N, C-alpha and C positions, 0 to 999 in steps of 0.2 A: 607541555607547560610545566613550570616548576612545582605546582601544587597538585598535579595529576595528569590524566590523559583525557583528551576530548576528541571523540570521533565525529567528524562532520564531513558531509559530502557536498558542500555548497557549490564547488567548482563543477562537479559531475552534474548537479541539478541544472546549472546554467547551460551546460553543453547539451543536456537532454532536452531542455525546453527549446533550444535553438534547433536541434536536430528534427524535432517534430513540429516546428513552426508555431510554438505556443509561447514564445518569449514576450509577446505583447498582450497576453491574456490577462484578465482581471483576477487577482488573487481571491481565494475563498477561505472561509474560517474553518470549514470542516471538510474532510476528504469525501464524505458521502452523506447525503441527507438521511435522517433516521427513518423516513418512510419510503426509501428506495427499495423496490422489489424487482430484481432482475429476473427475467424469464427467458425462455428460448425465443420468444417474441416473433413468431412466424409471420406476422403482418408487416413488420418493419423491413426496410430495405437492407440487403446484405452489403457489407463493406469489404474492402481489401484485407484479407486475413493476414497477409504478410506484414503490413504496417501495424495492425492490431497486435500481433504477436511480438513485434519489435518493441512496442510501447509497454506491453506487459512484462517482457523480459527485462527492460530497463528499470521498471518499477520494482520488480522482484529483487534485482541487484541492490537497489536503494534500501530495501527493507532491512538490510544487514545493520544499518545504523539508524533506521527510522521505524521502530516497531509500531508507531502510531498509524501507519498506513497498511499494516499487514492484512487486517481483515478485509478492507476495501479492495486491495489489489488481488487477494486470493479469490474473492467473490467474482471479480471481473475475469480472472484467469479461467474460470470454469467454462467460459463461452468462446475459447480460442478456436474451436473447430469450425464454427459457423457464426462469426460475430455479426451483429446487426447495428444499425445506427444508434439504438438505445444503449447498447453496450459501450460504444465509442464515446457517447456523451458522458457516461459514468467514469470512464478512464480519463477523459479530458478534465473532469471535475477534480480528480485526484491530482493531476498535473497542476491545476490552478491552486490547489491547497498547498502543494509543496513549493510553489513559486512564492507564496506568502510566508513560508516557514523555513526558508533555506538556512536560517541560523540554528535550527534544532539539531541535536545529535545525542550521543551518549557520553556521559561524564563519569569517569572513574577517579575519585580523589586519591592522592598519594598518601601512603602510610596507614591505610585502613585495611583491616582484614577483609578478604573476599568471602562473602557469604552467598550461598546459592539457595534460593527458594523457588520451588516449582509448584504450580497449580495445574490441575487437569480437569476437564469437563467434557461432557458428551451430550449429544441430542439424538436419540434414537428415532430414525425415520422422520426427521424434522424438516428436511428440505421440501419446500412446497412445489418444486418443479418435478422432481423424480423420486421423492420420498426416501432419498438416501440419508444415511446417518452422518452426522458431523461430529468430529471430536477435535480437541486441540489442547495445547499446553501453553502456559505462560511461564517463562523463566526469568528470574531476577538475579543478576549477578552484581556483586559489589556491596556497599554499605546500605542497609535499609534504615530509613528514618522512622 
């Protein structure tokens, strides 16, 4: 664009929704409910791990221009080894969220200095499934308001 660069993957999102048969699904306002607690869920029925991994892989590619789904996608990605129906429902909700937000992307205005700000945080033994530690970073590139 004349006044900057806008990264958007709306075409990819539409293809992805069609590929997984979710193009007619109802859009959601959030990628995951705040009270969602994913576990190994031994009681739920197992699902096809190939399809689940394909869905996760597609979403991980999308996170390049959609940092708003990063946490939810990475949480679901933890269960690729033995996915259950509860995990699939969480992934489908992410798909429903991106269906309603295909217009979102990353905007870099022209003529501004590129500034980088990075925040880091960690949670020692905070995972309630296996007590593993979690850490992460959040990077901001571009002009900060």
